[in-house]
C-alpha positions in Angstrom: 13.8 47.2 126.3 11.9 50.3 125.1 8.1 49.9 124.6 6.0 52.5 122.9 2.6 52.6 124.7 -0.2 53.9 122.3 -3.6 53.5 124.1 -5.7 55.2 121.5 -9.5 55.7 121.8 -12.5 54.3 123.5 -11.7 51.3 125.8 -8.1 51.5 124.5 -6.9 53.5 127.5 -8.6 51.2 130.0 -7.3 47.9 128.6 -3.8 49.1 127.9 -3.6 50.4 131.5 -4.2 46.8 132.7 -1.5 45.3 130.4 1.0 47.9 131.6 0.2 47.0 135.2 0.9 43.4 134.4 4.2 44.2 132.6 5.4 46.2 135.6 5.2 43.3 138.1 7.5 41.2 136.0 10.5 43.0 137.3 12.2 43.4 133.9 14.1 46.4 132.6 11.4 48.1 130.6 11.4 51.7 129.5 7.8 52.7 128.6 6.8 55.9 126.9 3.2 56.8 125.9 1.9 58.9 123.1 -1.5 59.8 121.5 -2.8 58.0 118.5 -6.0 57.8 116.6 -8.9 60.1 117.4 -7.2 61.3 120.6 -4.2 62.4 118.5 -6.5 64.1 115.9 -8.2 66.1 118.6 -4.9 67.2 120.1 -2.7 67.6 117.0 -5.0 67.5 113.9 -3.7 64.1 112.7 -4.3 60.5 113.8 -0.6 59.6 113.6 1.5 62.7 114.6 5.1 62.8 113.7 6.2 62.5 117.3 4.1 59.3 117.8 5.5 57.8 114.7 9.1 58.6 115.8 8.5 57.0 119.2 7.2 53.8 117.5 10.2 53.7 115.2 12.6 54.1 118.1 11.0 51.5 120.3 11.8 47.8 120.4 8.0 47.1 120.4 4.7 48.9 120.3 1.8 48.1 122.6 -1.4 49.4 121.0 -4.9 49.7 122.3 -7.6 50.5 119.8 -8.7 53.5 117.7 -11.9 54.9 116.4 -15.2 56.5 117.3 -18.4 57.2 115.4 -17.9 61.0 115.9 -14.9 60.8 113.5 -16.8 59.1 110.6 -17.4 62.3 108.7 -13.8 63.3 108.6 -11.9 63.0 105.3 -10.5 59.5 105.1 -6.9 60.6 105.7 -7.8 62.1 109.1 -9.9 59.2 110.4 -8.5 57.3 113.5 -8.1 54.1 111.6 -5.5 55.7 109.3 -3.1 55.6 112.3 -2.8 51.8 112.4 -2.5 51.7 108.6 0.3 54.3 108.8 2.1 52.4 111.5 2.0 49.2 109.5 3.3 50.9 106.5 6.1 53.0 108.1 7.3 50.1 110.4 7.1 47.5 107.6 4.7 45.3 109.6 3.7 42.8 107.0 2.9 39.6 109.0 -0.1 39.6 111.4 -0.4 36.7 113.8 -3.8 36.1 115.3 -4.0 33.0 117.5 -7.5 31.7 118.2 -7.4 29.5 121.3 -10.4 28.3 123.1 -9.5 27.9 126.8 -11.0 24.9 128.6 -13.0 27.2 130.9 -14.6 29.1 128.0 -15.9 26.3 125.8 -19.5 27.1 126.8 -19.0 30.8 125.9 -18.3 29.9 122.2 -21.0 30.3 119.6 -20.4 26.6 118.7 -21.0 23.4 120.6 -18.3 22.7 123.2 -17.2 19.5 121.4 -16.4 21.5 118.3 -14.1 24.0 120.1 -12.7 22.2 123.1 -8.9 22.2 122.5 -9.1 24.7 119.6 -5.7 26.2 118.7 -5.5 27.9 115.3 -3.0 30.5 114.1 -4.1 32.8 111.4 -1.3 34.6 109.6 -2.6 37.6 107.6 -0.5 39.6 105.1 -0.8 43.2 106.2 0.7 45.6 103.7 -0.6 44.6 100.3 -3.9 43.6 98.8 -6.9 45.9 98.1 -6.3 48.0 101.3 -3.2 49.5 99.8 -3.4 48.9 96.0 -3.2 51.7 93.6 -4.9 53.2 91.7 -8.0 53.9 93.8 -10.6 56.6 93.9 -13.8 57.8 92.3 -14.6 58.7 88.7 -17.2 58.7 86.0 -17.6 55.2 84.5 -16.7 55.0 80.8 -17.8 51.3 80.4 -19.6 48.6 82.4 -23.3 48.4 83.0 -23.8 52.1 83.7 -21.5 54.3 81.5 -21.5 57.9 82.7 -22.5 57.1 86.2 -20.3 57.9 89.2 -18.3 54.9 90.4 -15.6 54.0 93.0 -12.7 51.6 92.5 -9.9 49.9 94.4 -7.1 47.8 93.1 -6.3 44.3 94.4 -2.6 43.5 93.8 0.2 41.4 95.2 3.8 41.1 94.1 5.8 37.9 94.2 8.1 39.0 97.0 5.2 40.0 99.2 3.6 36.6 98.8 6.9 34.7 99.2 7.8 36.4 102.5 4.4 35.8 104.2 4.5 32.2 102.9 7.9 31.6 104.6 6.5 33.0 107.8 3.5 30.6 107.7 5.6 27.5 106.9 8.1 28.4 109.6 5.4 28.9 112.2 3.8 25.6 111.2 7.1 23.8 111.9 6.8 24.9 115.5 3.2 23.7 115.7 1.5 20.8 114.1 3.1 21.0 110.7 0.1 22.0 108.5 -0.6 25.2 106.5 -3.9 26.0 104.8 -3.6 28.8 102.2 -6.8 30.6 101.6 -7.5 32.3 98.3 -10.1 33.0 95.6 -8.1 31.6 92.7 -11.3 30.5 90.8 -12.3 34.1 90.3 -9.4 36.5 91.0 -6.2 36.6 89.0 -4.4 38.0 92.0 -5.2 35.0 94.1 -4.3 32.5 91.3 -0.9 34.1 91.5 -1.0 33.9 95.3 -1.7 30.2 95.1 1.0 29.6 92.5 3.7 31.4 94.6 2.7 29.7 97.9 2.9 26.4 96.2 6.4 27.3 94.8 7.6 28.3 98.3 6.2 25.1 99.8 8.8 23.1 97.9 11.3 24.4 100.5 9.3 22.9 103.4 8.7 19.2 102.6 8.1 18.5 106.3 5.0 20.8 106.3 1.7 19.8 104.7 0.0 22.3 102.5 -3.6 22.5 101.3 -5.6 25.3 99.6 -9.1 26.5 100.2 -11.3 29.1 98.6 -12.2 31.8 101.1 -15.9 31.0 101.1 -15.2 27.3 101.8 -12.7 28.3 104.5 -15.3 30.5 106.2 -17.7 27.5 106.2 -15.1 25.0 107.5 -14.2 27.4 110.3 -17.6 26.9 111.8 -18.1 23.3 110.7 -14.8 21.7 111.8 -12.5 24.4 113.2 -10.1 22.0 114.9 -9.1 20.7 111.5 -7.0 23.8 111.0 -3.5 24.5 112.2 -2.0 27.5 110.5 -4.0 29.6 108.0 -2.2 32.0 105.7 -4.1 34.5 103.5 -4.2 38.0 102.2 -5.0 41.2 103.9 -8.8 41.4 103.2 -9.6 37.7 103.6 -7.5 37.6 106.8 -9.3 40.5 108.3 -12.6 38.7 107.9 -11.6 35.2 108.8 -9.7 36.2 111.9 -12.8 37.9 113.3 -14.9 34.9 112.5 -12.4 32.7 114.3 -12.6 35.1 117.3 -16.1 34.0 118.0 -15.1 30.4 118.2 -13.1 31.2 121.3 -16.0 32.7 123.2 -15.3 36.4 122.7 -13.1 38.6 120.6 -12.1 40.1 123.9 -9.8 37.1 124.3 -7.9 37.4 121.1 -4.4 39.0 121.0 -2.5 39.8 117.9 1.0 40.6 116.7 2.1 42.5 113.6 5.7 41.8 112.8 8.4 43.1 110.5 11.2 41.0 109.0 13.3 41.3 112.2 10.4 40.4 114.6 9.9 44.0 115.8 6.2 44.2 116.3 3.1 46.1 117.1 0.9 44.2 119.6 -2.9 44.9 120.0 -6.1 43.1 120.9 -8.1 41.9 117.9 -11.2 43.9 118.9 -12.0 47.5 118.4 -12.4 50.6 120.5 -16.0 49.9 121.6 -17.0 53.5 122.3 -20.4 52.3 123.5 -18.8 50.9 126.7 -15.8 53.2 127.0 -15.4 54.6 130.5 -17.7 52.0 132.1 -14.9 49.8 133.4 -16.4 46.6 131.9 -14.2 45.9 128.9 -12.2 42.6 128.8 -8.5 43.4 129.1 -7.3 39.8 128.6 -6.7 40.2 124.8 -4.4 43.1 125.5 -2.7 41.4 128.4 -2.1 38.3 126.1 -0.9 40.7 123.4 1.7 41.9 125.9 2.7 38.2 126.4 3.2 37.9 122.6 5.3 41.0 122.6 7.6 39.5 125.3 7.9 36.3 123.2 8.4 37.6 119.7 10.0 41.0 120.0 11.6 41.2 123.4 13.0 37.6 123.6 11.5 37.0 127.0 9.6 33.6 126.6 9.6 32.8 130.3 7.9 36.1 131.1 5.4 35.5 128.3 4.6 32.1 129.8 4.1 33.6 133.2 1.4 35.9 131.8 -0.3 33.2 129.9 -0.4 30.9 132.8 -1.7 33.7 135.0 -4.6 34.3 132.6 -5.5 30.6 132.7 -5.3 30.6 136.5 -7.7 33.6 136.6 -10.2 31.8 134.3 -9.9 28.6 136.3 -10.8 30.7 139.4 -14.1 31.6 137.8 -13.5 35.3 137.1 -15.2 36.7 134.0 -15.8 40.0 132.4 -19.3 40.5 130.9 -18.4 39.2 127.4 -17.4 35.8 128.7 -19.6 35.6 131.8 -21.8 32.5 132.3 -24.0 31.3 135.1 -21.9 30.0 138.0 -18.9 32.3 137.3 -18.2 35.7 138.9 -18.6 38.9 136.8 -15.7 41.4 137.3 -14.7 44.7 135.7 -11.7 45.7 133.7 -9.5 46.7 136.6 -10.5 43.7 138.8 -9.5 41.4 136.0 -6.1 43.1 135.6 -5.6 42.9 139.4 -6.4 39.2 139.3 -3.8 38.5 136.6 -1.2 40.5 138.7 -2.1 38.5 141.7 -1.6 35.2 139.8 1.8 36.3 138.5 3.0 37.4 141.9 1.7 34.2 143.7 -0.9 36.0 145.7 -4.5 34.7 146.2 -6.8 35.6 143.3 -9.4 37.8 145.1 -13.0 37.4 144.3 -15.2 40.5 145.0 
């Protein structure tokens, strides 16, 4: 099982190191190879996604990704910014389905922004289409306006678009995922305003006819955002487009107590995937050893389950994370009075100890 390790920038190197440490104690036949990506790759090779990094990702069975980005790169031309690396990987690897589970562990209900009774037992799966929508639509650019409110003024434009096959394949993914969960899909759109999302709604409804055992409802994105904070446990699987999914999944992250707890998987049609925490590179805390590695460790568990066909090993990691939380260990983002604050490395060591059956050490 070949895994491409792409730590990236900021805290990416720290959190990926802990996930790799966890993988190594599972005693499975992994071959791991690392490469630069994002700002680190730009500094070394003049491009955020060098050809050698892309080839490694294409040859691997799965990709474990950290995070990319730093404020110092914000003045670069867009094509050279670190974030283009993740967009390029999604495009070249055909990663069209993003899975973002939002689970509130029993021990973290008080860390959530909402009242404990609203989030206790929360288990939502957000499925975001990754390769279409306004992020990739053409044409795009800048020009002089020829109509509108200010003819002759400079303007910028992007194109929101989806084809029927793109919507069909993500809808199938959502309905199939719901069959393994609680049997309900909520499709999020803006059909009352956008023609693209009226089309989305029509196609999702059409695909639903093949899944009579799964319930389907539709919500406008503004209402969905409100319902996520009003009654989050009413959701099971949420499926939506690229831009709406980007926003809603980060909103859902705060229901769980911290975005530092949220893993994610981006899959192709054969379940090859790129696995990364839902959070960013956090350059303000990079090198301080205080970042939460649990989202990355849980992303590694998703990698074992979806791409490497090792569900038992995935469960061992997930159970170890729960054991560490039950023991009262917390990084700063999820710390509360009565628990013990630990750093990035200590949290990783504790997960390793739980997997190997050793006593979880409190410092």
